[in-house]
N, C-alpha and C positions, 0 to 999 in steps of 0.2 A: 366779602366783602373782596371788593375791586384795589388792584394795585394802582398806587396815585402816582407813582414816580415816572419818568421817562423812561421809555423800555429802549428808544433808539440810544441812550447812554450804554447799555448792556450791549447791545448791537455793535454799535461802534466800535468797539474796543474788540468782539471776539468775529464779527458776523461777516462773511461775504456774500458777493452780490448772487443776486438772485432776479429770474425775470419768468413771468408767465405768464401768456400774451400779452396786455396792454400793462401790465402791472409791473414793478420792478422796483425792491426792497431788500432787506439785508437779514439774514437767517445762520444760524449755526450750522454745519454739516458736519455729524456724529462719524467718524471714520465707520468703515464698514467691519461686521463683524462676519464672520465667515462657518456657513453648519459644515461641516465636513462627515461624510459615515463612508468607510470602509477606504480612505485616503483619497476620498472624490470631494471636490465642492460641492454640494446641492446647490447652496444658492448665498449672496453675500449682500448682507443690511445694510443698507442707507439709511440713517435718520437725519431731517432738519427740524431746526426748534426756529418758530419765524414770530413775528406777530398775526394776530388771527386777524386782525384789519386790512391788513395786508394779504394774505394767502387763506383764512379759513375758510373761502367758498370754496377751493380745489376737491376732486372729487378724483375715485377711481378712473384712469387712464388719461386722465391730464398732463400734458406737457409743461414741466420746469424746467428750466437752465439756472444751474448754481457754479459759480466758480466756471463759468463757460463750458459746463457739461453737462450733457443733457441725458436727463432721468425721465420717466413715467410716475404718475403718484400710483401708489399700492392702498394709501388707506389714511385719512386725516381724522384728528382728534383732537380736541380742543384740551388744553391742560388747565390744572390749576383754577383759578377764577373765570377764565374765558380766554385774557389777553394774549395768550402767547397758544399756539397750535403746532402740535407734533406731527409731522409729513413724513411716512414710511416711503422710500422711493428705489424704485429700479430701474438700476442703468438702461440706456438703449442704445 
C-alpha cells in the first residue's frame, strides 16, 4: 500500500537542500558512521533519505550536493513502498 500523506511535510521539518543535476529537493542526511580497524578510519558512511520522485533515478557515480557539500552516489535503493529512496554517499 502506497503512502498517501504528503511527504514534503516530513521533509520540511527535518530535511536539508539537495541538488543533483537540474533537480533540487529535500533530503535527510544521516551523519556518518566510521568503520575503524587498528585505530585507522577505513571509510565513513553517509546516508540520505529523500523522495524517490526527486532522486530515485540516481546511480553509482552520480554527483549530488547536500547542504552545500559535494558527494558521490555509492548506491541507491527504494525503501518501504517506494515513496522514499535511501542513497549511500561518499564525500568528494
